[in-house]
C-alpha positions in Angstrom: -4.5 -13.7 -10.2 -1.8 -11.7 -11.8 -0.6 -8.3 -10.3 1.5 -6.8 -13.1 3.3 -4.7 -11.1 4.0 -6.8 -8.2 3.9 -3.4 -5.6 2.0 -5.4 -3.1 3.8 -9.2 -2.5 5.6 -8.0 0.4 2.5 -6.3 2.1 0.2 -7.8 4.7 -3.6 -7.2 4.9 -5.8 -8.0 8.2 -9.5 -8.1 7.5 -12.3 -9.2 9.5 -15.3 -10.8 8.6 -13.8 -12.9 6.2 -15.4 -15.8 6.8 -18.3 -15.1 4.6 -20.1 -12.2 2.3 -18.1 -9.1 2.1 -15.2 -10.1 4.2 -14.5 -13.3 2.1 -14.9 -10.9 -1.4 -12.3 -8.4 -0.1 -9.9 -11.1 1.0 -9.9 -12.7 -2.0 -9.4 -9.4 -3.6 -6.4 -8.8 -1.6 -5.0 -12.2 -2.0 -5.5 -11.7 -5.6 -2.5 -8.5 -5.3 -0.5 -10.7 -4.4 -0.5 -9.3 -0.5 -0.4 -12.0 2.6 -3.9 -11.7 4.1 -5.0 -12.5 7.3 -8.0 -14.0 7.9 -10.4 -13.1 11.2 -13.5 -14.2 12.3 -14.9 -16.5 14.8 -16.0 -19.4 12.3 -12.9 -21.4 12.2 -14.1 -23.7 9.1 -15.4 -21.3 7.3 -12.1 -19.9 7.4 -10.1 -22.7 6.5 -12.5 -23.2 3.2 -11.4 -19.3 2.1 -7.9 -20.3 2.7 -7.9 -23.3 0.8 -9.2 -21.2 -2.0 -6.6 -18.5 -2.0 -4.2 -21.1 -2.0 -5.6 -22.9 -4.7 -5.1 -19.4 -6.8 -1.6 -19.2 -5.9 -2.3 -16.6 -3.2 -1.3 -16.3 0.5 -3.7 -16.8 3.5 -3.3 -17.2 7.3 -6.7 -18.4 9.7 -7.0 -16.1 12.7 -10.4 -17.5 14.3 -10.7 -14.1 16.8 -13.4 -13.0 18.9 -13.6 -9.5 18.1 -15.6 -8.6 21.2 -12.8 -10.0 23.2 -10.2 -7.2 23.4 -7.4 -9.8 25.0 -7.9 -11.9 21.4 -7.6 -8.8 19.4 -4.1 -7.6 21.6 -3.2 -11.0 20.8 -3.5 -11.1 17.1 -1.9 -7.6 16.8 1.2 -9.3 18.6 1.2 -11.8 16.3 1.1 -9.8 13.6 3.9 -7.8 14.7 5.7 -11.4 15.8 5.3 -13.2 12.7 5.2 -10.5 10.3 6.3 -7.6 11.0 4.3 -5.0 9.3 0.6 -4.8 8.5 -0.5 -2.5 5.3 -4.2 -3.1 5.4 -6.7 -3.2 8.2 -10.2 -3.8 6.7 -12.8 -3.9 9.6 -15.2 -5.3 7.8 -17.3 -8.0 10.5 -21.0 -6.8 11.7 -24.3 -7.8 12.5 -27.5 -6.3 12.0 -30.8 -6.4 13.9 -34.1 -4.8 13.0 -37.7 -4.8 12.3 -39.2 -3.3 15.6 -38.5 -0.1 17.3 -35.5 1.0 19.7 -37.4 0.9 23.1 -38.7 -2.8 22.5 -35.0 -3.9 22.1 -33.1 -6.0 24.4 -30.4 -4.0 26.4 -28.5 -7.3 25.7 -28.9 -7.2 22.5 -28.2 -3.5 21.8 -24.5 -4.4 23.7 -23.8 -7.5 21.0 -24.6 -4.9 18.3 -22.0 -1.8 19.4 -19.6 -4.8 20.9 -19.3 -5.8 17.0 -20.0 -2.6 14.9 -18.2 0.0 16.7 -16.2 -1.7 19.6 -14.6 -4.3 17.4 -13.0 -1.5 15.0 -12.0 0.9 18.0 -10.1 -2.6 19.1 -8.8 -3.5 15.7 -7.0 0.0 15.3 -5.8 -0.1 18.9 -3.6 -3.5 18.1 -2.6 -2.6 14.5 -2.3 1.1 14.3 0.9 1.3 16.1 2.8 -1.1 13.6 1.6 1.2 10.9 2.9 4.4 12.5 6.6 2.9 13.2 6.3 2.0 9.2 5.2 5.4 8.4 2.6 3.9 6.1 -0.6 1.7 5.9 -4.2 1.7 5.3 -7.2 1.2 7.2 -10.5 1.0 5.9 -14.1 0.4 7.8 -17.3 -1.3 5.9 -19.7 0.8 7.4 -23.3 1.1 5.4 -25.6 3.8 3.7 -27.6 3.2 7.0 -24.5 5.2 8.8 -25.8 7.7 6.6 -29.6 7.9 6.6 -32.4 7.6 9.4 -33.6 3.5 9.8 -36.6 3.1 11.0 -37.1 0.5 13.3 -33.1 -0.2 12.7 -31.7 2.7 15.3 -29.4 0.6 16.6 -28.0 -0.6 13.7 -28.0 2.9 12.4 -26.9 4.3 14.7 -23.5 1.7 15.0 -22.7 3.1 11.9 -22.9 6.3 12.0 -20.7 6.2 14.7 -18.3 4.0 12.6 -18.3 7.1 10.5 -17.7 9.6 12.8 -14.9 7.2 14.2 -13.7 7.0 11.1 -13.2 10.9 10.1 -11.4 11.3 13.3 -8.8 8.4 13.5 -7.9 9.6 9.9 -7.1 13.3 10.8 -5.2 11.6 13.6 -3.1 9.1 11.5 -2.8 11.2 8.3 0.9 12.7 9.8 2.2 9.5 10.1 1.3 8.8 6.2 -1.7 6.3 7.0 -5.3 6.4 5.0 -8.6 5.7 7.1 -11.3 5.4 4.9 -14.9 4.3 4.8 -17.2 2.5 2.2 -21.0 2.6 2.9 -22.7 0.2 0.6 -26.5 0.0 0.3 -28.2 -3.7 0.6 -25.7 -6.1 -0.2 -26.6 -9.1 -1.4 -25.4 -11.3 1.7 -28.1 -12.4 3.7 -27.0 -10.0 6.2 -30.3 -7.9 7.0 -32.6 -11.0 7.7 -35.9 -11.3 7.7 -36.6 -8.0 9.5 -33.9 -5.8 7.9 -36.0 -2.8 6.9 -33.8 -1.6 4.6 -33.7 -4.7 2.4 -35.6 -5.8 -1.1 -36.3 -8.8 -2.4 -34.3 -8.7 -5.5 -31.0 -10.4 -4.7 -30.1 -9.3 -8.0 -30.6 -5.6 -8.1 -28.3 -5.3 -4.8 -24.9 -4.3 -4.8 -22.9 -7.7 -4.6 -19.8 -8.3 -2.6 -17.6 -8.3 -5.4 -18.6 -5.0 -6.0 -17.6 -3.7 -2.3 -14.4 -5.4 -2.6 -13.5 -3.6 -6.3 -14.1 -0.2 -3.9 -11.3 -1.5 -1.5 -8.9 -2.4 -4.1 -9.5 1.0 -6.0 -8.5 2.3 -2.4 -5.4 0.6 -2.0 -4.0 0.8 -5.0 -4.5 4.8 -5.0 -1.4 7.3 -5.8 0.4 8.1 -2.1 -0.4 11.4 -2.1 -3.7 11.6 -1.8 -6.7 9.1 -0.3 -10.7 8.8 -0.8 -12.0 9.3 2.4 -15.2 8.1 2.2 -16.9 6.0 -0.5 -20.7 5.8 -0.9 -22.0 2.5 -3.4 -25.3 2.3 -4.0 -27.9 -0.1 -5.9 -28.5 1.1 -9.3 -31.9 -0.3 -8.6 -34.2 1.7 -5.6 -35.6 -0.6 -3.2 
């Protein structure tokens, strides 16, 4: 790991969904920039593995198991960051779940609620917990990981698509609310990513794993966003696989 400028050495990043896939790749990339990374997910064992790898590479990371659907747990995370770090420079909302393979009218209500709680409510709770700290420091960058499903119709994946359309709208609106505080808010919307995320019923996936967007491709975009000069920001990145499904 090598950051020639050292500009991020005092920075703190919080990454949700950091136990695997895209979130893990992003956490590793931010740690490589010498940020201290707070790793969030429910799976402590997998978080510890990511932390150990980051430590082994000379980075700094902390494990914070958290159910992002629990508003009190997320509020405690915000208090923890305030007390222990007194700053939050980067928040990446990456945790998400997917359900597909059947028409919306066949979906169980509890599955809809679980999906919306994770994909849309959790980013709201995280922003609510950490944006006040960014406002106080007059800086920060919030990056929401969405999907191309939030730009296009997704038959047999309507709930997932709706959650990502909602996340996009949240991002654009919060960006306008926070830009006066010198806080940047961006959304990254990748296509099919090689994480096994979509599962058996994912109508947007294709079988060739090498042809998909890779988790580190998304991490590279996040690095680009946080390295931007402070006078501007990229509000949206659409990341498509070179090979069409």
